[in-house]
Backbone as CSV, one residue per row, in Angstrom:
resi,resn,N_x,N_y,N_z,CA_x,CA_y,CA_z,C_x,C_y,C_z
1,MET,74.250,116.343,18.867,74.782,115.443,19.843,74.490,115.872,21.188
2,LYS,74.069,115.026,22.021,73.649,115.338,23.441,74.919,115.499,24.304
3,LYS,75.015,116.725,25.021,76.162,116.959,25.905,76.078,116.068,27.137
4,THR,77.138,115.439,27.424,77.088,114.544,28.573,77.679,115.208,29.851
5,ASN,78.861,115.930,29.772,79.434,116.529,30.831,78.851,118.029,31.018
6,LEU,77.846,118.101,31.861,77.195,119.351,32.025,78.036,120.362,32.766
7,SER,79.153,120.042,33.325,79.908,120.945,34.073,81.136,121.558,33.231
8,ASP,81.232,121.282,31.975,82.188,121.896,31.184,81.971,123.425,31.098
9,TYR,83.015,124.204,31.178,82.867,125.610,31.184,84.279,126.129,30.586
10,ASP,84.199,127.375,30.203,85.314,128.097,29.631,86.046,128.837,30.772
11,PRO,87.278,128.280,31.308,87.924,128.775,32.375,88.239,130.346,32.095
12,ALA,88.513,130.735,30.967,88.799,132.202,30.679,87.680,133.149,30.974
13,ALA,86.411,132.544,31.090,85.179,133.262,31.279,84.898,133.452,32.723
14,VAL,85.684,132.830,33.626,85.450,132.941,35.016,86.315,133.965,35.665
15,PRO,85.616,134.915,36.344,86.394,135.920,37.036,87.324,135.423,38.107
16,ASP,88.293,136.354,38.369,89.323,136.033,39.278,88.710,135.998,40.622
17,GLY,89.064,134.988,41.483,88.407,134.920,42.874,89.238,135.460,43.937
18,SER,90.506,135.985,43.569,91.411,136.369,44.571,90.887,137.426,45.595
19,PRO,90.072,138.299,45.135,89.644,139.299,46.086,88.494,138.849,47.087
20,TYR,88.034,137.657,46.930,86.894,137.247,47.665,87.139,136.186,48.805
21,THR,86.231,136.146,49.835,86.105,135.161,50.811,84.919,134.542,50.572
22,ILE,85.019,133.143,50.409,83.822,132.396,50.041,83.687,131.263,51.037
23,GLY,82.352,131.099,51.479,82.030,129.974,52.380,81.405,128.811,51.502
24,VAL,81.724,127.641,51.955,81.192,126.424,51.255,80.654,125.513,52.494
25,ILE,79.358,125.314,52.405,78.673,124.470,53.362,78.243,123.186,52.799
26,ALA,78.556,122.032,53.362,78.192,120.797,52.786,77.488,119.881,53.777
27,ALA,76.349,119.272,53.352,75.652,118.429,54.222,76.502,117.084,54.362
28,GLU,76.274,116.527,55.585,76.955,115.292,55.944,76.249,114.088,55.442
29,TRP,74.897,114.340,55.175,74.128,113.235,54.664,74.456,112.881,53.239
30,ASN,74.496,111.711,52.871,74.924,111.175,51.605,76.400,111.623,51.189
31,PRO,77.295,111.293,52.174,78.687,111.761,52.089,79.405,111.404,50.801
32,GLN,79.081,110.204,50.284,79.770,109.766,48.995,79.545,110.813,47.919
33,ILE,78.399,111.476,47.925,78.061,112.522,46.958,78.512,113.906,47.438
34,THR,78.243,114.260,48.727,78.572,115.618,49.057,80.055,115.870,49.182
35,ASP,80.838,114.768,49.551,82.240,114.922,49.599,82.799,115.188,48.163
36,ALA,82.291,114.491,47.210,82.696,114.779,45.864,82.395,116.170,45.339
37,LEU,81.178,116.569,45.621,80.703,117.894,45.349,81.563,118.967,46.008
38,LEU,81.860,118.756,47.228,82.708,119.719,48.003,84.097,119.845,47.476
39,ALA,84.602,118.628,47.095,85.991,118.780,46.521,85.982,119.364,45.186
40,GLY,84.982,119.256,44.312,84.867,119.866,43.014,84.807,121.429,43.313
41,ALA,83.940,121.840,44.307,83.864,123.308,44.405,85.054,123.911,45.030
42,VAL,85.753,123.278,45.954,86.999,123.876,46.557,88.084,123.877,45.547
43,ASP,88.287,122.853,44.796,89.332,122.736,43.711,89.152,123.886,42.703
44,THR,87.901,124.032,42.276,87.599,124.981,41.270,87.790,126.533,41.820
45,LEU,87.392,126.694,42.992,87.567,128.019,43.627,89.113,128.276,43.704
46,ARG,89.913,127.341,44.099,91.312,127.479,44.218,92.026,127.769,42.794
47,GLN,91.507,126.998,41.774,92.009,127.175,40.441,91.696,128.562,39.851
48,HIS,90.751,129.222,40.470,90.350,130.594,40.011,90.825,131.695,40.969
49,GLY,91.757,131.388,41.848,92.421,132.452,42.587,91.969,132.564,44.044
50,VAL,90.990,131.857,44.487,90.492,132.078,45.914,91.596,131.314,46.747
51,ARG,92.168,132.274,47.692,93.177,131.700,48.553,92.733,130.940,49.655
52,GLU,93.539,129.843,50.123,93.134,128.954,51.138,92.506,129.657,52.271
53,GLU,93.210,130.687,52.789,92.775,131.430,53.972,91.415,132.239,53.761
54,ASN,90.992,132.286,52.464,89.765,132.903,52.158,88.620,131.965,51.890
55,LEU,88.882,130.632,52.161,87.802,129.584,52.025,87.375,129.174,53.413
56,LEU,86.109,129.233,53.682,85.524,128.893,54.967,84.634,127.695,54.651
57,VAL,85.152,126.409,55.003,84.421,125.222,54.706,83.794,124.654,56.030
58,ARG,82.577,124.435,55.920,81.827,123.857,57.205,80.890,122.733,56.709
59,ARG,80.531,121.960,57.662,79.635,120.789,57.453,78.363,120.999,58.374
60,VAL,77.254,120.519,57.843,76.025,120.532,58.633,75.396,119.179,58.508
61,PRO,74.536,118.799,59.380,73.993,117.413,59.437,73.255,116.947,58.127
62,GLY,72.510,117.811,57.581,71.814,117.354,56.397,71.463,118.589,55.517
63,THR,70.872,118.310,54.359,70.545,119.368,53.380,69.584,120.326,53.930
64,PHE,68.664,119.900,54.803,67.656,120.936,55.349,68.373,122.045,56.068
65,GLU,69.456,121.717,56.721,70.225,122.725,57.525,70.971,123.728,56.755
66,LEU,71.088,123.591,55.434,71.926,124.476,54.596,71.489,125.974,54.722
67,SER,70.135,126.107,54.604,69.676,127.519,54.677,70.018,128.267,55.914
68,SER,69.767,127.692,56.981,70.143,128.422,58.282,71.538,128.507,58.492
69,ALA,72.319,127.529,58.007,73.788,127.624,58.165,74.338,128.712,57.317
70,ALA,73.754,128.838,56.074,74.200,129.928,55.130,73.926,131.313,55.807
71,ASP,72.692,131.424,56.386,72.394,132.657,57.008,73.281,132.965,58.143
72,MET,73.600,132.049,58.990,74.543,132.288,60.122,75.979,132.469,59.583
73,MET,76.388,131.861,58.591,77.703,132.105,58.087,77.853,133.631,57.584
74,ILE,76.876,134.043,56.784,76.968,135.412,56.352,76.826,136.404,57.489
75,HIS,75.938,136.090,58.489,75.779,137.010,59.611,77.064,137.053,60.520
76,PHE,77.678,135.929,60.785,78.824,135.918,61.726,80.208,135.866,61.129
77,SER,80.278,135.771,59.803,81.619,135.646,59.071,81.507,136.704,58.001
78,GLN,82.745,137.099,57.626,82.807,138.161,56.544,82.996,137.480,55.208
79,VAL,82.047,136.638,54.736,82.029,135.919,53.453,81.300,136.779,52.443
80,ASP,81.826,136.640,51.216,81.234,137.417,50.125,80.117,136.673,49.317
81,ALA,80.277,135.280,49.484,79.238,134.421,48.951,79.247,133.075,49.655
82,VAL,78.153,132.289,49.585,78.180,130.913,50.155,77.620,129.961,49.145
83,ILE,78.358,128.818,49.042,77.919,127.727,48.179,77.342,126.636,49.147
84,CYS,76.159,126.268,48.807,75.434,125.278,49.688,75.371,123.981,48.879
85,ILE,76.011,122.867,49.565,76.048,121.658,48.847,75.311,120.556,49.686
86,GLY,74.400,119.865,48.856,73.694,118.744,49.501,73.184,117.806,48.425
87,CYS,72.607,116.799,48.988,72.051,115.715,48.021,70.748,115.120,48.627
88,VAL,69.648,115.232,48.068,68.449,114.537,48.472,67.957,113.501,47.363
89,ILE,67.786,112.337,47.840,67.481,111.206,46.883,66.028,110.794,47.217
90,GLN,65.262,110.705,46.203,63.798,110.306,46.257,63.669,109.024,47.013
91,GLY,62.820,108.878,47.967,62.542,107.643,48.644,61.106,107.392,48.485
92,GLU,60.498,106.657,49.426,59.111,106.061,49.203,58.114,107.062,49.634
93,THR,58.498,108.100,50.411,57.488,109.009,50.945,57.618,110.426,50.354
94,ARG,56.815,111.358,50.676,56.867,112.740,50.239,57.865,113.575,50.935
95,HIS,58.618,113.042,51.758,59.695,113.756,52.508,60.661,114.490,51.481
96,PHE,60.937,113.804,50.396,61.815,114.403,49.410,61.286,115.715,48.869
97,GLU,60.026,115.761,48.573,59.285,117.021,48.057,59.517,118.151,49.116
98,PHE,59.205,117.883,50.332,59.264,118.940,51.415,60.618,119.391,51.565
99,ILE,61.620,118.566,51.683,62.967,119.018,51.834,63.449,119.880,50.702
100,CYS,63.354,119.317,49.492,63.670,120.082,48.294,63.208,121.493,48.173
101,GLN,61.811,121.494,48.399,61.154,122.776,48.297,61.582,123.775,49.460
102,ALA,61.703,123.366,50.643,62.131,124.107,51.762,63.530,124.622,51.597
103,VAL,64.454,123.850,51.096,65.848,124.188,50.878,66.001,125.295,49.765
104,ALA,65.297,124.923,48.619,65.412,125.914,47.545,64.831,127.262,47.919
105,GLN,63.713,127.367,48.686,63.204,128.600,49.115,64.070,129.213,50.173
106,GLY,64.586,128.359,51.098,65.438,128.958,52.123,66.669,129.580,51.583
107,ILE,67.311,128.935,50.739,68.552,129.471,50.183,68.293,130.712,49.383
108,THR,67.176,130.767,48.582,66.740,131.961,47.915,66.480,133.125,48.958
109,ASN,65.843,132.865,50.042,65.612,133.821,51.037,66.873,134.427,51.638
110,VAL,67.834,133.555,51.917,69.007,134.015,52.538,69.812,134.940,51.557
111,ALA,69.753,134.619,50.234,70.453,135.458,49.229,69.792,136.857,49.182
112,LEU,68.473,136.808,49.198,67.768,138.036,49.071,67.842,138.925,50.330
113,LYS,67.896,138.263,51.400,68.018,138.976,52.727,69.376,139.609,52.911
114,HIS,70.389,138.950,52.480,71.775,139.493,52.720,72.323,140.192,51.420
115,GLU,71.682,140.105,50.343,72.108,140.648,49.072,73.471,140.123,48.642
116,ARG,73.727,138.830,48.841,74.850,138.253,48.499,74.624,136.961,47.697
117,PRO,75.522,136.448,46.910,75.192,135.209,46.237,75.182,133.997,47.219
118,VAL,74.143,133.284,47.242,74.056,132.049,47.952,73.672,130.963,46.956
119,ILE,74.515,130.051,46.699,74.455,129.227,45.553,73.860,127.896,45.876
120,PHE,72.835,127.439,45.103,72.180,126.228,45.286,72.906,125.057,44.557
121,SER,73.777,124.329,45.191,74.528,123.227,44.649,73.980,122.011,45.355
122,VAL,72.665,121.728,45.254,71.938,120.688,45.883,71.430,119.743,44.803
123,LEU,71.832,118.508,44.873,71.285,117.506,43.884,69.969,117.050,44.416
124,THR,68.958,117.018,43.530,67.636,116.333,43.937,67.421,115.319,42.895
125,CYS,67.737,114.140,43.201,67.865,113.096,42.239,66.806,111.937,42.644
126,ASP,66.367,111.191,41.585,65.581,109.995,41.864,66.329,108.858,42.321
127,THR,67.572,108.715,41.985,68.333,107.527,42.394,69.841,107.962,42.776
128,MET,70.397,106.992,43.415,71.781,107.139,43.775,72.691,107.332,42.474
129,GLU,72.299,106.442,41.458,73.033,106.544,40.235,72.944,107.937,39.578
130,GLN,71.896,108.563,39.561,71.811,109.932,39.059,72.711,110.827,39.883
131,ALA,72.644,110.689,41.130,73.593,111.636,41.956,75.079,111.365,41.724
132,LEU,75.416,110.052,41.520,76.882,109.871,41.278,77.274,110.399,39.887
133,ASP,76.293,110.357,38.895,76.546,110.934,37.668,76.855,112.375,37.659
134,ARG,76.258,113.124,38.792,76.394,114.515,38.839,77.435,114.899,39.872
135,ALA,78.097,113.967,40.459,79.019,114.316,41.602,80.402,113.814,41.097
136,GLY,80.815,114.135,39.868,82.041,113.741,39.264,81.900,112.550,38.231
137,GLY,80.727,112.144,37.982,80.541,111.085,36.997,80.280,111.667,35.640
138,ARG,79.527,110.917,34.870,79.347,111.166,33.361,78.789,112.536,33.190
139,HIS,78.018,113.135,34.046,77.407,114.423,33.826,78.156,115.570,34.582
140,GLY,79.333,115.296,34.978,80.147,116.389,35.546,80.071,116.398,37.125
141,ASN,80.248,117.666,37.630,80.273,117.848,39.034,79.563,119.182,39.374
142,LYS,78.383,119.089,39.962,77.652,120.194,40.458,78.315,121.157,41.389
143,GLY,79.306,120.531,42.133,80.170,121.483,42.934,81.037,122.483,42.175
144,VAL,81.564,121.899,41.100,82.380,122.704,40.147,81.447,123.863,39.578
145,GLU,80.225,123.546,39.223,79.321,124.494,38.711,78.956,125.497,39.711
146,GLY,78.730,125.080,40.944,78.382,126.053,42.021,79.607,127.073,42.186
147,ALA,80.853,126.503,42.181,81.979,127.437,42.286,82.004,128.468,41.195
148,VAL,81.815,128.088,39.969,81.860,128.962,38.815,80.722,129.933,38.953
149,THR,79.548,129.543,39.393,78.437,130.393,39.554,78.670,131.467,40.619
150,ALA,79.280,131.068,41.710,79.530,131.904,42.745,80.459,133.036,42.231
151,LEU,81.548,132.703,41.592,82.529,133.742,41.176,81.849,134.678,40.048
152,LYS,81.056,134.128,39.166,80.364,134.936,38.158,79.330,135.886,38.866
153,MET,78.663,135.392,39.909,77.716,136.226,40.625,78.378,137.351,41.385
154,LEU,79.532,137.064,41.939,80.235,138.081,42.681,80.744,139.136,41.753
155,ALA,81.170,138.740,40.559,81.544,139.679,39.536,80.410,140.560,39.114
156,TYR,79.210,139.916,38.935,78.071,140.665,38.669,77.759,141.684,39.678
157,ARG,77.724,141.195,41.080,77.344,142.049,42.110,78.299,143.233,42.145
158,ALA,79.625,143.059,41.825,80.532,144.210,41.875,80.282,145.130,40.667
159,SER,79.718,144.647,39.647,79.418,145.560,38.433,78.122,146.389,38.555
160,VAL,77.242,146.108,39.438,75.973,146.834,39.560,76.131,148.048,40.505
């Protein structure tokens, strides 16, 4: 049977988030999607012990700006991890390819530079319907997945 909700997870397998300060940066572009992803991430972090005062939520104009914003957030704030939330939907030009590649590489570079988890919660979809399915629809919420990943990576970092 094909799994439909890709965001299902075992809450008992998620580390306690109470010791951590986590930044969440969401793109303003495609707000119907990014607002839902942001809500999923923040709710999940709270459910796993991250205190309100230890959540730093910020907005940037678009998905392309996530990498530089994550770099600035780590540099200027005392965050243990950053979750980057965005949504890029295929259009008629190659712009989609350039943005997706740049953001994926940029987020990776920030994580390696700062040796902290920087989580890629960016939807790269062909259609708005696919994005809606992954922003709280039939395939779950990638914001939830980003929050779980951040907490698991923080626990991993503490273990090495």
